[in-house]
N, CA, C and O atoms as a MOPAC input file, in Angstrom:
PM7 MOZYME 1SCF
protein

 N     15.72000 1     5.79300 1   -42.13100 1
 C     16.17800 1     5.77100 1   -40.84200 1
 C     15.08500 1     6.04900 1   -39.81300 1
 O     15.29600 1     5.67500 1   -38.65900 1
 N     13.93600 1     6.66600 1   -40.11000 1
 C     12.79800 1     6.82900 1   -39.27900 1
 C     11.95100 1     5.48000 1   -39.09700 1
 O     11.35600 1     5.18200 1   -38.06100 1
 N     11.98900 1     4.74400 1   -40.21900 1
 C     11.36700 1     3.38000 1   -40.12900 1
 C     12.10000 1     2.57300 1   -39.28200 1
 O     11.47800 1     1.79200 1   -38.56100 1
 N     13.40200 1     2.61800 1   -39.23000 1
 C     14.17600 1     1.71800 1   -38.32700 1
 C     13.98300 1     2.14900 1   -36.86200 1
 O     13.91600 1     1.26400 1   -36.00800 1
 N     13.89300 1     3.38200 1   -36.52300 1
 C     13.58700 1     3.92300 1   -35.17900 1
 C     12.16800 1     3.45500 1   -34.76700 1
 O     11.99600 1     2.90600 1   -33.67800 1
 N     11.18000 1     3.66500 1   -35.61300 1
 C      9.85500 1     3.33900 1   -35.31300 1
 C      9.75600 1     1.76400 1   -35.03400 1
 O      9.06500 1     1.31900 1   -34.11700 1
 N     10.42200 1     1.04900 1   -35.80600 1
 C     10.43000 1    -0.42400 1   -35.73700 1
 C     11.05600 1    -0.72900 1   -34.30700 1
 O     10.43100 1    -1.42500 1   -33.50600 1
 N     12.16000 1    -0.25700 1   -34.03700 1
 C     12.78000 1    -0.41900 1   -32.72800 1
 C     11.85600 1    -0.05300 1   -31.47700 1
 O     11.65100 1    -0.80500 1   -30.52400 1
 N     11.37600 1     1.12800 1   -31.62900 1
 C     10.45900 1     1.56800 1   -30.59000 1
 C      9.38500 1     0.61400 1   -30.32700 1
 O      9.13100 1     0.26400 1   -29.17400 1
 N      8.69100 1     0.14100 1   -31.42000 1
 C      7.56100 1    -0.77400 1   -31.38200 1
 C      8.07300 1    -2.14200 1   -30.75000 1
 O      7.37000 1    -2.74200 1   -29.93700 1
 N      9.20500 1    -2.57300 1   -31.11200 1
 C      9.72300 1    -3.86500 1   -30.53400 1
 C     10.01800 1    -3.63300 1   -28.98200 1
 O      9.74100 1    -4.52600 1   -28.18100 1
 N     10.54000 1    -2.51800 1   -28.59500 1
 C     10.80000 1    -2.23000 1   -27.20000 1
 C      9.51600 1    -2.24500 1   -26.40800 1
 O      9.48100 1    -2.80700 1   -25.31400 1
 N      8.50400 1    -1.67200 1   -26.90300 1
 C      7.14700 1    -1.65700 1   -26.21900 1
 C      6.59700 1    -3.06600 1   -26.05800 1
 O      6.10100 1    -3.41000 1   -24.98600 1
 N      6.67000 1    -3.83400 1   -27.02900 1
 C      6.21500 1    -5.24300 1   -27.12900 1
 C      6.99900 1    -6.09700 1   -26.05600 1
 O      6.40900 1    -6.86700 1   -25.29800 1
 N      8.36400 1    -5.91100 1   -26.04200 1
 C      9.17300 1    -6.58500 1   -25.06300 1
 C      8.81800 1    -6.15500 1   -23.59000 1
 O      8.75100 1    -7.00600 1   -22.70400 1
 N      8.61400 1    -4.95000 1   -23.36900 1
 C      8.29900 1    -4.38100 1   -22.06200 1
 C      6.92200 1    -4.89100 1   -21.54200 1
 O      6.70300 1    -5.14400 1   -20.35800 1
 N      6.06200 1    -5.01000 1   -22.50200 1
 C      4.64900 1    -5.40800 1   -22.13900 1
 C      4.55100 1    -7.02300 1   -21.87100 1
 O      3.55800 1    -7.53300 1   -21.35200 1
 N      5.65200 1    -7.73100 1   -22.27000 1
 C      5.59200 1    -9.18900 1   -22.17400 1
 C      5.70600 1    -9.62600 1   -20.66000 1
 O      5.16600 1   -10.66400 1   -20.27800 1
 N      6.42800 1    -8.80000 1   -19.80000 1
 C      6.61800 1    -9.15500 1   -18.49200 1
 C      5.74600 1    -8.19000 1   -17.54900 1
 O      5.66600 1    -6.98100 1   -17.76500 1
 N      5.09700 1    -8.84300 1   -16.47700 1
 C      4.25900 1    -8.16300 1   -15.54700 1
 C      4.97100 1    -8.05000 1   -14.22800 1
 O      5.68200 1    -8.97800 1   -13.84400 1
 N      4.82300 1    -7.01400 1   -13.55500 1
 C      5.48300 1    -6.72200 1   -12.29500 1
 C      4.40800 1    -6.30100 1   -11.21000 1
 O      3.55800 1    -5.43400 1   -11.41300 1
 N      4.55000 1    -7.02600 1   -10.01800 1
 C      3.64700 1    -6.76300 1    -8.95200 1
 C      4.47200 1    -6.70800 1    -7.57700 1
 O      5.59600 1    -7.19400 1    -7.45400 1
 N      3.80900 1    -6.09300 1    -6.62300 1
 C      4.32500 1    -6.02300 1    -5.21500 1
 C      3.51600 1    -6.91300 1    -4.30000 1
 O      2.28800 1    -6.92800 1    -4.38400 1
 N      4.12500 1    -7.60000 1    -3.49300 1
 C      3.43400 1    -8.54700 1    -2.54000 1
 C      4.07300 1    -8.45500 1    -1.15600 1
 O      5.30000 1    -8.36700 1    -1.10400 1
 N      3.39800 1    -8.46600 1    -0.09400 1
 C      3.87000 1    -8.59900 1     1.19100 1
 C      3.72000 1    -9.97000 1     1.87700 1
 O      2.60500 1   -10.47600 1     2.00700 1
 N      4.78500 1   -10.54300 1     2.29300 1
 C      4.66200 1   -11.80400 1     3.00300 1
 C      4.72700 1   -11.45400 1     4.40200 1
 O      5.61800 1   -10.71000 1     4.81300 1
 N      3.70700 1   -12.01600 1     5.27900 1
 C      3.68800 1   -11.66900 1     6.68000 1
 C      4.35800 1   -12.74200 1     7.53800 1
 O      4.42000 1   -12.58500 1     8.75800 1
 N      4.88000 1   -13.87000 1     6.91800 1
 C      5.49800 1   -15.01800 1     7.72900 1
 C      6.54500 1   -15.64900 1     6.84900 1
 O      6.44900 1   -15.56000 1     5.62500 1
 N      7.56600 1   -16.29900 1     7.44300 1
 C      8.42900 1   -17.06000 1     6.55600 1
 C      7.79500 1   -18.00000 1     5.60400 1
 O      7.02200 1   -18.87700 1     5.98900 1
 N      8.11900 1   -17.82100 1     4.35900 1
 C      7.38400 1   -18.47400 1     3.23100 1
 C      8.33300 1   -19.34600 1     2.34700 1
 O      9.35900 1   -18.82500 1     1.90900 1
 N      8.04900 1   -20.60400 1     2.07400 1
 C      8.76400 1   -21.49800 1     1.12600 1
 C      8.25700 1   -21.29100 1    -0.30900 1
 O      7.07000 1   -21.43200 1    -0.60200 1
 N      9.19300 1   -20.95800 1    -1.17200 1
 C      8.87700 1   -20.78300 1    -2.57200 1
 C      9.98000 1   -21.55800 1    -3.26000 1
 O     11.16400 1   -21.30600 1    -3.03500 1
 N      9.58100 1   -22.52200 1    -4.11700 1
 C     10.52500 1   -23.34500 1    -4.86500 1
 C     11.73800 1   -23.77100 1    -4.05900 1
 O     12.90300 1   -23.63800 1    -4.43200 1
 N     11.29100 1   -24.34900 1    -2.79800 1
 C     12.34800 1   -24.89100 1    -1.95300 1
 C     13.27500 1   -23.84400 1    -1.12200 1
 O     14.14600 1   -24.22500 1    -0.33900 1
 N     12.99200 1   -22.52800 1    -1.37800 1
 C     13.79900 1   -21.57600 1    -0.58400 1
 C     12.88400 1   -20.77400 1     0.31400 1
 O     11.76200 1   -20.41200 1    -0.04000 1
 N     13.38600 1   -20.53200 1     1.41800 1
 C     12.64100 1   -19.74400 1     2.43700 1
 C     12.79300 1   -18.30500 1     2.33000 1
 O     13.93600 1   -17.86300 1     2.45200 1
 N     11.79200 1   -17.46000 1     2.11500 1
 C     11.88400 1   -16.06100 1     2.22800 1
 C     11.27600 1   -15.47800 1     3.51600 1
 O     10.22700 1   -15.90700 1     3.99600 1
 N     11.99000 1   -14.48400 1     4.04200 1
 C     11.56400 1   -13.84200 1     5.38100 1
 C     10.31400 1   -12.92400 1     5.02800 1
 O      9.99900 1   -12.55600 1     3.89700 1
 N      9.71200 1   -12.64800 1     6.13400 1
 C      8.51000 1   -11.59800 1     5.94300 1
 C      9.09100 1   -10.30500 1     5.42800 1
 O     10.22100 1    -9.92300 1     5.73000 1
 N      8.16200 1    -9.56400 1     4.53700 1
 C      8.66500 1    -8.27200 1     3.94900 1
 C      7.81400 1    -8.13200 1     2.68300 1
 O      6.99500 1    -8.96200 1     2.28800 1
 N      8.12500 1    -6.95900 1     2.09700 1
 C      7.59700 1    -6.70700 1     0.78200 1
 C      8.51200 1    -7.03800 1    -0.43100 1
 O      9.67000 1    -6.62200 1    -0.46800 1
 N      8.01200 1    -7.73800 1    -1.35000 1
 C      8.80200 1    -8.31600 1    -2.46400 1
 C      8.20100 1    -7.86300 1    -3.81100 1
 O      7.01100 1    -7.59100 1    -3.96300 1
 N      9.08000 1    -7.81500 1    -4.70700 1
 C      8.71100 1    -7.54100 1    -6.26500 1
 C      8.56100 1    -8.83600 1    -6.78900 1
 O      9.41200 1    -9.69400 1    -6.55600 1
 N      7.35200 1    -9.11800 1    -7.62000 1
 C      7.10200 1   -10.22300 1    -8.26800 1
 C      7.10100 1    -9.92000 1    -9.79100 1
 O      6.22200 1    -9.22600 1   -10.30100 1
 N      8.15800 1   -10.48900 1   -10.51800 1
 C      8.06600 1   -10.28100 1   -11.95200 1
 C      7.68600 1   -11.57500 1   -12.70700 1
 O      8.28700 1   -12.63400 1   -12.52800 1
 N      6.72300 1   -11.43500 1   -13.50200 1
 C      6.18600 1   -12.70800 1   -14.16300 1
 C      6.47600 1   -12.53600 1   -15.68000 1
 O      6.09400 1   -11.55800 1   -16.32200 1
 N      7.21600 1   -13.61900 1   -16.21700 1
 C      7.49400 1   -13.59800 1   -17.74700 1
 C      7.11600 1   -15.09600 1   -18.07000 1
 O      7.54900 1   -16.06700 1   -17.44900 1
 N      6.29000 1   -15.13100 1   -19.08000 1
 C      5.84600 1   -16.52200 1   -19.66000 1
 C      5.46700 1   -17.39200 1   -18.35200 1
 O      4.60200 1   -16.94900 1   -17.59600 1
 N      6.04500 1   -18.51600 1   -18.10000 1
 C      5.62800 1   -19.31100 1   -16.90200 1
 C      6.51300 1   -19.26100 1   -15.80100 1
 O      6.51700 1   -20.19700 1   -15.00200 1
 N      7.32300 1   -18.21700 1   -15.64300 1
 C      8.28700 1   -18.04600 1   -14.63600 1
 C      8.00400 1   -16.78900 1   -13.74400 1
 O      7.61800 1   -15.74200 1   -14.26500 1
 N      8.19500 1   -16.90200 1   -12.43800 1
 C      8.06800 1   -15.71200 1   -11.65500 1
 C      9.35700 1   -15.53200 1   -10.76000 1
 O      9.79000 1   -16.44600 1   -10.06000 1
 N      9.85300 1   -14.45700 1   -10.82700 1
 C     11.01800 1   -14.13000 1    -9.89600 1
 C     10.56600 1   -13.19100 1    -8.82900 1
 O     10.12300 1   -12.06800 1    -9.06800 1
 N     10.69600 1   -13.69100 1    -7.67900 1
 C     10.27300 1   -12.87600 1    -6.40300 1
 C     11.63400 1   -12.35500 1    -5.73800 1
 O     12.52400 1   -13.12800 1    -5.38000 1
 N     11.69500 1   -11.11200 1    -5.62300 1
 C     12.95800 1   -10.55100 1    -5.15700 1
 C     12.75200 1    -9.28000 1    -4.20800 1
 O     11.81600 1    -8.48500 1    -4.29500 1
 N     13.76400 1    -9.23800 1    -3.31900 1
 C     13.85400 1    -8.08500 1    -2.41400 1
 C     15.29400 1    -7.87500 1    -2.18300 1
 O     15.91500 1    -8.68400 1    -1.49400 1
 N     15.89200 1    -6.81400 1    -2.72500 1
 C     17.31200 1    -6.54500 1    -2.54000 1
 C     18.03600 1    -7.59100 1    -3.32400 1
 O     17.66300 1    -7.86000 1    -4.46600 1
 N     19.12200 1    -8.23500 1    -2.73100 1
 C     19.77100 1    -9.36000 1    -3.25900 1
 C     19.20600 1   -10.69000 1    -3.10100 1
 O     19.76300 1   -11.66800 1    -3.59800 1
 N     18.12200 1   -10.77600 1    -2.43000 1
 C     17.33300 1   -12.02000 1    -2.02500 1
 C     16.37800 1   -12.16600 1    -3.13600 1
 O     15.53600 1   -11.29800 1    -3.36500 1
 N     16.50300 1   -13.39600 1    -3.93200 1
 C     15.47900 1   -13.62300 1    -5.01200 1
 C     15.29200 1   -15.15200 1    -5.16900 1
 O     16.18100 1   -15.94400 1    -4.85500 1
 N     14.12000 1   -15.52100 1    -5.66000 1
 C     13.85100 1   -16.90300 1    -5.93900 1
 C     12.95400 1   -17.04000 1    -7.34400 1
 O     12.04100 1   -16.25600 1    -7.60400 1
 N     13.29600 1   -18.01500 1    -8.10800 1
 C     12.51800 1   -18.17800 1    -9.34800 1
 C     11.56800 1   -19.41500 1    -9.14400 1
 O     11.92800 1   -20.42800 1    -8.54500 1
 N     10.42800 1   -19.25500 1    -9.65000 1
 C      9.60500 1   -20.42400 1    -9.47300 1
 C      8.63700 1   -20.60000 1   -10.71700 1
 O      8.34600 1   -19.60100 1   -11.37500 1
 N      8.16500 1   -21.76900 1   -11.03400 1
 C      7.16900 1   -21.98700 1   -12.06600 1
 C      5.89400 1   -21.47300 1   -11.62200 1
 O      5.53900 1   -21.66200 1   -10.45800 1
 N      5.12000 1   -20.79400 1   -12.50500 1
 C      3.90700 1   -20.16700 1   -12.13400 1
 C      2.98900 1   -20.23700 1   -13.31600 1
 O      3.44100 1   -20.28500 1   -14.46000 1
 N      1.58900 1   -20.24500 1   -13.03100 1
 C      0.66700 1   -20.21800 1   -14.02700 1
 C     -0.37600 1   -19.11600 1   -13.76800 1
 O     -1.01500 1   -19.15000 1   -12.71700 1
 N     -0.56900 1   -18.19700 1   -14.61900 1
 C     -1.56200 1   -17.15400 1   -14.40400 1
 C     -2.83600 1   -17.58500 1   -14.90900 1
 O     -2.95400 1   -18.20700 1   -15.96500 1
 N     -3.86600 1   -17.23100 1   -14.10200 1
 C     -5.28600 1   -17.55900 1   -14.28300 1
 C     -6.06200 1   -16.30300 1   -14.08400 1
 O     -5.71800 1   -15.44300 1   -13.27400 1
 N     -7.17900 1   -16.21200 1   -14.88500 1
 C     -8.08100 1   -15.16300 1   -14.67400 1
 C     -9.42300 1   -15.55900 1   -14.09900 1
 O    -10.05500 1   -16.53500 1   -14.50400 1
 N     -9.84100 1   -14.71800 1   -13.09500 1
 C    -11.06900 1   -15.12400 1   -12.47100 1
 C    -12.16200 1   -14.15500 1   -13.09100 1
 O    -11.86200 1   -13.20900 1   -13.82000 1
 N    -13.41600 1   -14.47400 1   -12.74200 1
 C    -14.56100 1   -13.78300 1   -13.39400 1
 C    -14.74200 1   -12.34500 1   -12.65400 1
 O    -15.27700 1   -11.41300 1   -13.25400 1
 N    -14.32700 1   -12.23000 1   -11.48500 1
 C    -14.45800 1   -10.85300 1   -10.78400 1
 C    -13.07300 1   -10.41900 1   -10.28800 1
 O    -12.14600 1   -11.21000 1   -10.11900 1
 N    -13.00800 1    -9.14600 1   -10.07600 1
 C    -11.75300 1    -8.51500 1    -9.58400 1
 C    -11.44200 1    -8.71100 1    -8.15300 1
 O    -12.39800 1    -8.65500 1    -7.38000 1
 N    -10.27300 1    -8.93000 1    -7.67500 1
 C     -9.83300 1    -9.08300 1    -6.30200 1
 C     -9.77700 1    -7.74500 1    -5.69400 1
 O     -9.11000 1    -6.83900 1    -6.19200 1
 N    -10.47200 1    -7.61700 1    -4.62100 1
 C    -10.40900 1    -6.27500 1    -3.81100 1
 C     -9.04700 1    -5.83900 1    -3.43800 1
 O     -8.68800 1    -4.67000 1    -3.58200 1
 N     -8.25200 1    -6.81000 1    -2.93900 1
 C     -6.95600 1    -6.52900 1    -2.44200 1
 C     -6.00300 1    -7.75100 1    -2.85900 1
 O     -6.44700 1    -8.84400 1    -3.21200 1
 N     -4.71700 1    -7.45400 1    -2.77800 1
 C     -3.80100 1    -8.52500 1    -2.90200 1
 C     -3.76900 1    -9.48500 1    -1.77300 1
 O     -3.72700 1    -9.04300 1    -0.62500 1
 N     -3.78500 1   -10.74000 1    -1.99700 1
 C     -3.73900 1   -11.73800 1    -0.98700 1
 C     -2.77600 1   -12.80400 1    -1.41000 1
 O     -2.43900 1   -12.98000 1    -2.58100 1
 N     -2.33100 1   -13.54100 1    -0.33600 1
 C     -1.48100 1   -14.68400 1    -0.47800 1
 C     -2.08900 1   -15.91700 1    -0.00700 1
 O     -2.63000 1   -15.88400 1     1.09900 1
 N     -2.08500 1   -16.99500 1    -0.66900 1
 C     -2.61100 1   -18.25500 1    -0.15800 1
 C     -1.47900 1   -19.19500 1    -0.01500 1
 O     -0.57400 1   -19.28100 1    -0.84400 1
 N     -1.56900 1   -19.96000 1     1.16400 1
 C     -0.49500 1   -20.87000 1     1.55400 1
 C     -1.12900 1   -22.32600 1     1.78700 1
 O     -2.28400 1   -22.55200 1     2.14700 1
 N     -0.08300 1   -23.30200 1     1.49300 1
 C     -0.53700 1   -24.59700 1     1.94800 1
 C      0.47400 1   -24.78900 1     3.21700 1
 O      1.60000 1   -24.29000 1     3.23100 1
 N     -0.01400 1   -25.50100 1     4.18000 1
 C      0.81100 1   -25.74100 1     5.35800 1
 C      1.15600 1   -27.14700 1     5.64700 1
 O      0.32600 1   -27.98600 1     5.99700 1
 N      2.44700 1   -27.37100 1     5.48200 1
 C      2.87600 1   -28.79700 1     5.68700 1
 C      4.17100 1   -28.86300 1     6.54700 1
 O      5.04900 1   -28.03100 1     6.31700 1
 N      4.33100 1   -29.69800 1     7.42000 1
 C      5.63800 1   -29.81100 1     8.28200 1
 C      5.90300 1   -28.60100 1     8.99500 1
 O      7.06400 1   -28.34600 1     9.31800 1
 N      4.85600 1   -27.73500 1     9.31100 1
 C      5.05300 1   -26.41600 1    10.00400 1
 C      5.55600 1   -25.43500 1     9.16100 1
 O      5.85200 1   -24.35400 1     9.67000 1
 N      5.72500 1   -25.62000 1     7.86000 1
 C      6.16000 1   -24.69000 1     6.92800 1
 C      5.09800 1   -24.09300 1     6.03600 1
 O      4.21200 1   -24.82300 1     5.59100 1
 N      5.14000 1   -22.76300 1     5.74100 1
 C      4.08000 1   -22.22500 1     4.91400 1
 C      4.73200 1   -22.22300 1     3.52200 1
 O      5.82700 1   -21.70400 1     3.30300 1
 N      3.93200 1   -22.88200 1     2.53600 1
 C      4.45700 1   -22.96000 1     1.11200 1
 C      3.46900 1   -22.10300 1     0.30300 1
 O      2.25000 1   -22.24400 1     0.40400 1
 N      4.01800 1   -21.27200 1    -0.44600 1
 C      3.23000 1   -20.37000 1    -1.34400 1
 C      2.47600 1   -21.16500 1    -2.43900 1
 O      3.05000 1   -21.88400 1    -3.25700 1
 N      1.12900 1   -20.96800 1    -2.37800 1
 C      0.24600 1   -21.60100 1    -3.39500 1
 C     -0.17300 1   -20.63500 1    -4.46000 1
 O     -0.02500 1   -20.94100 1    -5.64300 1
 N     -0.63700 1   -19.59900 1    -4.13900 1
 C     -1.09100 1   -18.45700 1    -5.08900 1
 C     -0.97400 1   -17.07300 1    -4.51100 1
 O     -0.83000 1   -16.84700 1    -3.31000 1
 N     -1.04500 1   -16.19300 1    -5.42900 1
 C     -1.08300 1   -14.70700 1    -5.11900 1
 C     -2.25400 1   -14.18900 1    -5.98900 1
 O     -2.32100 1   -14.44000 1    -7.19200 1
 N     -3.15200 1   -13.47000 1    -5.33800 1
 C     -4.29600 1   -12.91300 1    -5.97200 1
 C     -3.96200 1   -11.34400 1    -6.12800 1
 O     -3.79500 1   -10.62400 1    -5.14300 1
 N     -3.89200 1   -10.94100 1    -7.28100 1
 C     -3.41700 1    -9.54700 1    -7.45700 1
 C     -4.77300 1    -8.63300 1    -7.28300 1
 O     -5.80700 1    -8.85900 1    -7.91100 1
 N     -4.61500 1    -7.59000 1    -6.35300 1
 C     -5.63600 1    -6.73300 1    -5.94200 1
 C     -5.93900 1    -5.81500 1    -7.21100 1
 O     -5.03600 1    -5.46700 1    -7.97200 1
 N     -7.18100 1    -5.47200 1    -7.37500 1
 C     -7.56200 1    -4.75400 1    -8.49800 1
 C     -7.53200 1    -5.20300 1    -9.96800 1
 O     -7.69600 1    -4.47400 1   -10.94600 1
 N     -7.29600 1    -6.51400 1    -9.95800 1
 C     -7.20000 1    -7.26700 1   -11.25000 1
 C     -8.11300 1    -8.58300 1   -11.09800 1
 O     -8.64700 1    -8.87500 1   -10.02800 1
 N     -8.22200 1    -9.23500 1   -12.09600 1
 C     -8.76500 1   -10.59300 1   -12.08800 1
 C     -7.72400 1   -11.73600 1   -12.20700 1
 O     -8.05300 1   -12.89500 1   -12.46300 1
 N     -6.48100 1   -11.34600 1   -12.01000 1
 C     -5.26400 1   -12.18600 1   -12.12800 1
 C     -4.98200 1   -12.89300 1   -10.85500 1
 O     -4.96300 1   -12.30800 1    -9.77300 1
 N     -4.75600 1   -14.20200 1   -11.00800 1
 C     -4.30900 1   -15.16700 1    -9.83300 1
 C     -3.03800 1   -15.87700 1   -10.35900 1
 O     -3.06800 1   -16.47900 1   -11.43200 1
 N     -1.93400 1   -15.80500 1    -9.60800 1
 C     -0.77400 1   -16.44000 1   -10.03700 1
 C     -0.61600 1   -17.73200 1    -9.16900 1
 O     -0.41600 1   -17.63300 1    -7.95900 1
 N     -0.70300 1   -18.90600 1    -9.77500 1
 C     -0.72600 1   -20.20800 1    -9.15600 1
 C      0.65000 1   -20.76000 1    -9.21900 1
 O      1.15500 1   -20.97700 1   -10.32100 1
 N      1.34000 1   -21.01900 1    -8.04000 1
 C      2.60900 1   -21.54600 1    -8.02400 1
 C      2.68500 1   -23.11100 1    -7.98700 1
 O      1.92900 1   -23.75300 1    -7.25900 1
 N      3.53000 1   -23.64900 1    -8.71700 1
 C      3.68500 1   -25.12900 1    -8.73500 1
 C      4.57800 1   -25.53100 1    -7.54600 1
 O      5.58000 1   -24.86200 1    -7.29700 1
 N      4.25900 1   -26.55400 1    -6.84000 1
 C      5.04400 1   -27.16100 1    -5.64600 1
 C      5.69100 1   -28.33300 1    -5.97000 1
 O      6.35400 1   -28.92800 1    -5.12000 1

């Protein structure tokens, strides 16, 4: 019985560590995967090559690629591309880490 519980606990830890979660603040209306999100603080959950960006009932799922830089980012920052007067999310640089989330457009 103890072996089963230990195995289950180990599996639960492995599953929990597979997803990463971050907070990001958008300061202007932002297009992500064709959906416009209003300014505010959002939760970003990354699993495999998918990111779910949510705030309350508002959420969007987008393809993302995690990359590591050689130095840590001092603060979280958002990079945009600007076309047709709309700001499209390009990447999020996670403060205190070397992780950069690159979004596919």
